[in-house]
C-alpha positions in Angstrom: -151.2 92.8 -57.8 -148.3 95.0 -58.9 -144.9 93.4 -59.0 -141.9 95.6 -58.4 -138.8 94.7 -60.4 -135.5 95.4 -58.8 -133.1 96.3 -61.6 -129.4 96.9 -61.2 -128.3 100.5 -61.4 -126.1 101.7 -64.3 -123.1 101.6 -61.9 -123.8 98.0 -61.0 -124.3 97.0 -64.6 -120.9 98.5 -65.6 -119.2 96.5 -62.9 -120.7 93.2 -64.2 -118.2 90.9 -65.9 -118.4 90.3 -69.6 -120.1 87.1 -70.6 -117.9 86.4 -73.5 -114.5 87.4 -75.0 -116.4 89.2 -77.7 -118.3 91.3 -75.2 -115.1 92.1 -73.3 -113.4 93.0 -76.6 -116.2 95.3 -77.7 -116.0 97.1 -74.4 -112.3 97.5 -74.5 -109.9 100.0 -76.1 -109.6 97.9 -79.3 -113.4 97.7 -79.8 -113.3 98.8 -83.5 -110.7 96.1 -84.3 -112.7 93.4 -82.4 -115.9 94.4 -84.2 -114.2 94.3 -87.6 -112.8 90.8 -86.9 -116.2 89.6 -85.7 -117.9 91.1 -88.8 -115.3 89.4 -91.0 -115.9 86.0 -89.4 -119.7 86.5 -89.7 -119.3 87.5 -93.3 -117.2 84.4 -94.1 -119.8 82.2 -92.4 -122.7 83.9 -94.3 -120.9 83.4 -97.6 -120.4 79.6 -96.9 -124.0 79.3 -95.9 -125.2 81.1 -99.0 -123.0 78.9 -101.2 -124.4 75.8 -99.5 -128.0 77.0 -99.9 -127.3 77.7 -103.6 -126.5 74.1 -104.1 -129.0 71.3 -103.6 -129.6 71.0 -99.9 -131.7 68.2 -98.6 -135.0 69.5 -97.5 -134.4 68.2 -93.9 -131.4 70.5 -93.7 -132.7 73.5 -95.5 -134.4 75.2 -92.5 -131.3 74.7 -90.3 -129.1 76.4 -92.9 -131.7 79.2 -93.4 -131.9 79.8 -89.6 -128.1 79.9 -89.3 -128.0 82.5 -92.2 -130.7 84.6 -90.4 -128.7 84.4 -87.2 -125.5 85.6 -89.0 -127.5 88.5 -90.5 -128.9 89.4 -87.1 -125.5 89.3 -85.5 -124.0 91.6 -88.2 -126.9 94.0 -87.7 -126.5 94.1 -83.9 -122.7 94.8 -84.3 -123.4 97.6 -86.7 -126.1 99.1 -84.5 -123.8 99.1 -81.5 -121.0 100.7 -83.6 -123.3 103.5 -84.6 -124.6 104.0 -81.0 -121.2 104.1 -79.5 -119.5 106.2 -82.3 -122.2 107.9 -84.3 -119.7 110.1 -86.3 -117.3 107.3 -87.2 -119.6 104.3 -87.8 
């Protein structure tokens, strides 16, 4: 049995409201500044997590810190990919 998926058209997608302030900012006229601020916050959090992991972390907490660090790295990569996709010459 074949299932047909009904997906919104590009027009409908562009009219969908942003899910977060970050998404709205990245779609706005100050996208570069919003991205830079988000990358700075992510970088600061990455640094704190790395510093914490460099110290003795209880084994019960190690995986949580490692997962948070991986999430920060993934977030940074997504923001960088979007920047290159939306502005290939300037990113």
